[in-house]
N, C-alpha and C positions, 0 to 999 in steps of 0.2 A: 614535554607534554606527550601524553599518549596518542599515537596516530589516529586511533579510532575517535578519541575525543576531539582531536583537531578537525577530522573530517566532519563530525557531527556539528561543530561550531560553524564550519563553512556552510553547511546545509541550512542551519538557522539563519545565518547572515544573508544568504541568498533568498531564503523564504521571506525574511523581513523586507529586503529590497524590493521583491516582487509585490509585496503588500503595499508598500509605499507608492510603487508605480500605478498599481491598480486603483489605490485610494485617490491618487492625483487625477487619474483619468476620470473617475467617476465624479469627483468634485468639480473639475473644469466643465465636464459635460453637463452637470446640474446647474452650473452657473450660466451656461448658454441656454439651457432649457428655460430657466426663469426669465431670462431676458426676452427670449422669443415669445414666451407665454404672455408677458406684459404687452409686447408688440401686437400679439394677436387679439388680446382683449381690446386694445385701442381700435384695432380694425373693426371688431364686432360692434363697438360703440359707434364708430363712424358709419357703419352700414345701417344700424339702427336710425341714426340721425338722418341719413340719406333717405330712408323709407318715409320718414316724417315729413321731409321736404317734398318728396314726390306727391304726398297727399295734400299739401298746403300751398304748393307754388304753381302759378299758371304762366310764368315767363318762360317762353320756349328756349331762349338762350340759356337761361339758368337751368332749366330742366335738362338740357344736353350736358351741361357740366355735372349735374347730379348723377345722371345715368353713367357718365364716364367714371365718376368716383365709386359708384355702387359696383360697377362691373369689374373694377380693378381689385376688388376685395375678394380674396379667395378663401376666406375662413368659412367653413361649413356652418350655416345658420338656419334657424327656423323661426318664423314669426306666428305666434298664436294670440287668440284673444284670452280674456280672463277665464274663460270656460275651458281652456285648453284645446280648443279647436284649431287646427293648423290652417293658417291663412296663405302662407307663401314660404318658399324655401330657397336656399342659395348654397351652391357648392356641394350638392349631394349627387347621387348616382344619376348621370344624364340619360341612362337607358330607361329610367323610370320617370313617370310624370304624376304629379299629385293632382293636377286638374282633370276632372272627368271628361274625357274627350268623346265624341261620337264614335261608336264601334268601327265605322268605316275609316275615321280619321286615325284611330289607334292602329289599325291594320296598315294603313298607308305610311304611318310614321315609324313602324316597326318598334313601337315602345310598349312597355308593359305597365299596367297599372297595378301597383302593390300597396294598399293602404297600410298593411302591417309593417312594411319596411320603414315608413315614415314614422309610425308609432314607435318602432324599436329605436330608430335614430333619435327621436325626441327624448325617450327615456334615458338613452345613454347621455345625451347632452345635459339633462337635468342632473345626472350623477357626477358630471364633470365640473360644471361651473354655475354660479348664480345668475339668473336672467337679468336683462336690462328692461326697465318699464319705459314706454314711450306713449305719448298722448297725440293721437291725430284723429281728425274727423269726429271730435267730441267723444272719443272712445279710448279705452286703455288697452294697450297690447304689450305682450311679453316677447323679448328676443332671446332665444337660446342659441348657444353655439358650442362647438367642440374643437378640440385641437386639430390643427391641420396635419395632413399626412406627413409632411416634413417634420413637424414637432413630434409626432408619434414615433416616427422612425428614429429621430435623434434621441428620444428617451430610452429606447432599447438598444441603441447602438453601442454604448460602453459595454453592456453585458454580452452582446454578440461578440464584440471585439475581444474582451477578456476571456470568453469561452474558446474562441479560435486559438487565442495565444496559449491558454491552458492546455488545450488538446495538442497543439504543436509542441509545447514543451514536454508533455508527457510522452508523446511518441518519440521525440529526439532523445529524452532522457533514457527511455527504455532501449532504443536502438544503440545509443552509445554504451550503456551499462552492459547490454548483451554482448556487444562487440568487445568491451573491456574484459568481461568475464571469460569470453572465448580465448582471448590472448593470454589471460592469467592461467587458464586451464592448460593451454598449450606449453606455456613456460614451466608450469608445475610438473606436468607429464614428462617433459624432456629432462627436467632437473631430477625428477624421481628416478627414471630409468638410467640416467647417467650415474646417479648415486649408487644404484644396485650394481651397475657394471663395475664402478670403482671399488665397491666393497668385496667383490668376488675374489679378487687376487689375495689380499691380506687374510681373508677368512680361510682360504685354502692353505696358506702358509701356516697359520695358527693351528689348524688341525694336524698338519704334518709335524710341527714342533711339539705338540702335546704327545704324539705317538713316540717321537724320538726321547722325550723326557721319560716316558713310561719305561722304555727299554733301558735307557741308560742308567736310571736310578732305581730300577726294579719297583716302580710305583704303580703297578697295575691296579692294586686295590686301594690306593691312597684316596681318602674322600675329597682331598684338595683337587686332585686330578679330575674327579667326577664333577665337581662344581665348575672347574675350568671348561670342561667339555660342555656342560649345560649352558655356560655363557657364550661359547663359540656357536653352539647350536641356535642360541637366542639371536646371535648376529646374522646367522643363515636366514632365520625367520624374518628379521628386520630387512635384509636385502630382498627377501622374496615378496615382502609387503610392497616395497618401492617398486618392484619389477611388475607388480599387478596394477599399479595406478595407470588409469587410462584405458584399461581393458575390462571387459565384463568378467568378473570372478565367478567361478563355479561354486555353487552352494551345495552342500551335502547335508543330509540328516544326521544331527548329532544330539545327544543329550545336553540340554542347556547347563544343568546343574553340574555335570562332569567337566564340561569345557571351562566353566567359571572356576570351579574349585581347582582344576590343575593349574590355572593361572594364578589364583590366589596363593596356592602352596609355594609355586615358584617365586612369587613377588614378596611374600612375608619374610622370607629369610634374607632379603636384600635391603630391608629398611630397618630403621631403629627398633630395638626390642621394647621401647617404651609404648609402641603403638600395638594395640591388640586387634586381631581380626576375628570376626564372628560371622559365621555363614550358616544360613538355614534356608529350607525351601523344599519345593517339589522335586523329587529326583527323576520323574518320569516324563517330564515335558520335553518334547522333540521339536526342533526347529531346523530350518535350512540355514547353515552357517558356513562361512569361509573362515577357518580357524585362524590363519595368520592375521587377517584383517580384524576379526572380531577380538583377538588378543590385543590388538592395537588400541581398540576402543577401551578395553578394560585397563590397560596400561595408562592411558591418558587420564582416565577417571580416578584410578587409584593413586597416581602421582599427585594429581590435584588435591585429592583428599589428604595425602601425607603433607603437602606443602601448606594446606590450610590449618593443619593441627600444630599448635605451638606448645611443645611439651608432650606429656603423656596424653593418649587419646584412644579412641576406639573407632574402627571402620566396620560397619555391618553391611553385609550383602544378603539380601532376601530375594528369593525367587518363587513366585506363585503364578497362578494362572486364572483365566476366566473361561470356564467350559463353554458357556453359552456363546460368547463372542469369539472363541477360539484365539485368544491372545495370551501371551506370556509377559509377565512384568518382572523386571529386574531392577531392584531399588538398591543403590549404593549410597550409604549414609556415613557421614563423618561427624566428629565433635569439634570441628574447627571454628573458624572466625565467622563463618556465614557470608551470605551474599545479599546486598540489598535488593528488595523487590524490584526496583526500578532497573535493576541489571540482569534480570532472569533471562531475557532474550539477548541482551547485549554480549553476554559471555560466550556466545557462539559465534560472534562476528570475527572474521579474520583480523588479526592485529590487536585485538583487545587482550590486555594482560594487566595484572596487578603486581607482577614481579618486575624488578629492574632489568634482569637479564632474560626475561621471557620474550619469545617471538609472538605469542598469542595466536598459534596455529593449532594447538593441541585439540581444543573442543571443537573448533571449526572442522578439522579433519574427522573428529569423531562423528559429528552430525552428518557429514557427507557419507561416511562409511555406513552408518545406520540406515539413512534415508535412501540413498542412491543405490547401494549394494545390497542392502538386506530388506529393503522395503518396510522398514520400520520407523520408529519415532523416538526422539530422545528429548527431554526437557528437564528443567528444574522443577521438581515435584513440590519441594517446600524448602524453606531456609529462613533462619532466624539469626540476626547478629549476635555473635558471642556464644551461640549454642550448636551451630552446625548446619549442614546443607545435605539435602537428598536428591540425587539425580535418578530419573527413572528412564529405563529403556523398554520400549514396547515392541514386541516381535509377534509374527503371526505363527500360530501353532501348525506344525505339519501333521503330527500324530498326538492323540491324546488317549492314554491307556483307560479302559473302561473301568478299572479298579481304582483309578486316581481319585482322590477327593481334594476339592479345592478349598 
């Protein structure tokens, strides 16, 4: 199984497991809320009955019992007549009083009379529950109630709990991911620099052996010697690429068309003759490039294009710009097997590859070189299964000749 696919499956599994835990928490809390809500409705009914008994009972001993029952019920409630006028309240804000006291008494009790507060509470209770009807003193009254503070808090508790857990997981995942990426970068930088160091000695030896062969066999003008020299120089460039990993590369102004054409010319003679290369574009676009690293980008993209083509095919390279936005676009298209739309972003992930012997690092390195070192962008512009793929590189223009036409 592809390592990236395995990693993605683990992510889906953990996400599903988290959803199960969250659903279980919400379900169990809802179960508790329903039970407490039934209990509070019973309390409200008992409070309503106690009010009725207070109006119809004259036994002092029994009245004491009724008062005790009534005072033990903490469910916020309001008693109104059939016209909606508030008669009494229970369990509301104790700093406010519904009964109109004398101004002096209000001042002494340090309470505030706020009729609108009780009207707002009544409206809220009406929106929550249906009222109870009770008859006392030959009149009908309505008892409204609302959820207690405990029940209200319990309703929102699972969402607060899940939010806190989600925030913690996001912070933890970000921290661990950042730490892991930092460790991976350190390993990658160390490995790259060590590779460059190890390549130095055999490259120097190959250059010396080529010079000896030229002298011994009088092959100074032999084209094969020239190609061998080109390959050794290419090895020097590869070693230079690895030595630059981890450090800020120097960008210099270059003609994008010239840099791309030089590499395409080098690359085309080293692949099958059944693959045709076509190159068009604006020759005067200038951008800041580090040629060894940028050639690495082109090499990865062209190698992928060649591998995607089964049999004869064509690779097209088009270079054009947008004068208003000061951008340069490099489109590399092939007539290969194509990429599914769902994989457009996945192909740039480290470890993703469709080849049995591939490492899945080429496009990941390509993206890093373009984004981190050249302040550009790279993405799959278009692809169709069985017809081919187009990768687009976007760079910022350093210079744009006035005579250039886009």
